[in-house]
N, C-alpha and C positions, 0 to 999 in steps of 0.2 A: 493397511499404508495409503498415503493422498494419490491419488494420480490425478493426472492433467494439468488441468492450470490451478483447480489449489494445492496441488504438489507443489506446485510453481509459484504461487504466492506465500505459500508455508516456508521455503529455504529464499523468498525474497526479505521477508521479514527478517530470517534471522541476517542474511547476507548487509540490509540497509543498518541493522541494528550494528553489525561491525564495523560499517561506513564511519558512522557517526563516534565508535567508542575508539575504533584503534586505527582509523585512519585511512584504513585500505581505499587503493582504490577500484574504478570498474574491472579493471584487468585481473587484477588481485585475484578479486573477491569471482568472476568466472572463472578461474583458473583452481582456486579452492571448492564453488562449488561444485563445478563439473565433474567433479571425481567422488564425490560422495554416492551411496548407494541410492538414496531418495531421489537424485536427481534424475537414475533412470525411466523413474516410475512417472517422473514430472514431465511437464510440457516444456521438453528442454530451451526450445526457442522463446519461447512465449518470455522463461524467465531471464534469457542472455537479451531480450530484445529490452525488455523493461529493465534491467540491471543498469544497463550504460545510458538509461532515458533515464531514470531518476538519479543518478547521482549526477549527472550534467546538470541536472534541471533543479537542484533544493534548495537554490535560492530563491528559483520562481515559485517554488512547491512550500514553500517556508509564509510568501507572502500570499497566497493564496490560502494557510492553514491560521494566520492572522487575520485575513476576511473572514474567519466562519467559529473564529474565539478571539477573550479579551486575554485567552491568556499569550505569553510569548512563545514562538516556536521552540526558539533555545530554552526553556524552562521547562519542555515537555518532555514525561518519560522517554528514553531512548526507543521503546515498546510503539507506544504509539506515535509518534512523529513516525517512526516505519511505517505503522501503518497508515497511517495518513499522507505520507509520501505515496504509498503504493494507488492507493485507493483513489487520491488527485487526479495523479497519472494518468489512471485507466478514464475516470472521467475527464479528463481533457483532451486526451489524444488518442482513444481507442474506442470511438463512437461504437465498435460491432459488441462491445460489453453492453448486456444493458446496467441500467443505472440502478435497479434491485439487486442485482448481483451484486455488484460493485461494494454498494452499503451489507448487505448479509454478508460478503466474505469477510467488509471489516471489523464489523461486529465477533463473526465466529475465530477470526484471528486475534483479536481482543480479547475474548474469553478463553481464548488458548494458552496465548500469551503473556498478558496483561496483566496488572493488579485487578482486585478485584471487582473494581466497577468499572474498569476501562472503557468496557465493550460501550457504556451509555454516553462516554465524552466522545468515545471515536463516532457511532452512532449520530450526535446530534450535528458535529461538524461536518459530516459526509452527506447528512440529508440537508444542512445549508448550502453548500456547496456544491449541491446535486442538483439543486433548484436553480443555483445561481449558474454554471455550468451548461447543464443542459436543460431549459425551461421547455420545449417541444416535449419533452416527453413523460411532463405530468408528471404530478404530485406522486410521489411512494404508496406505493399498494395500488395506482391503478395498472387499470389493464390496457 
């Protein structure tokens, strides 16, 4: 069972997918996901904060996606888009989460939920955007 922030991110990918395909609001997602068994072992506060932040900022996050790829955000697989929204929100608004952690989590989530090679795309976009959003942290893999 996934615990802590990783568990919150797993639930966030599912909730953000649902937001895209079903049009659910942040409040609806909070109500639905906070009742799930997996929520008890996840970092609930982190889930609640991020679901609200991301749903409120999808336009801005899509603009960031567009800067990191030549594919229009609306044409992305909803899972890839959800993972990128989450990763970019963390890079942009959560400096307490190291950029390497954001990228590694994005890759793992894409391997778990995405199409066969979607992790490569997610890695490439997050890597490019991490350099732009957090240049002071240095290159990926830097100590």
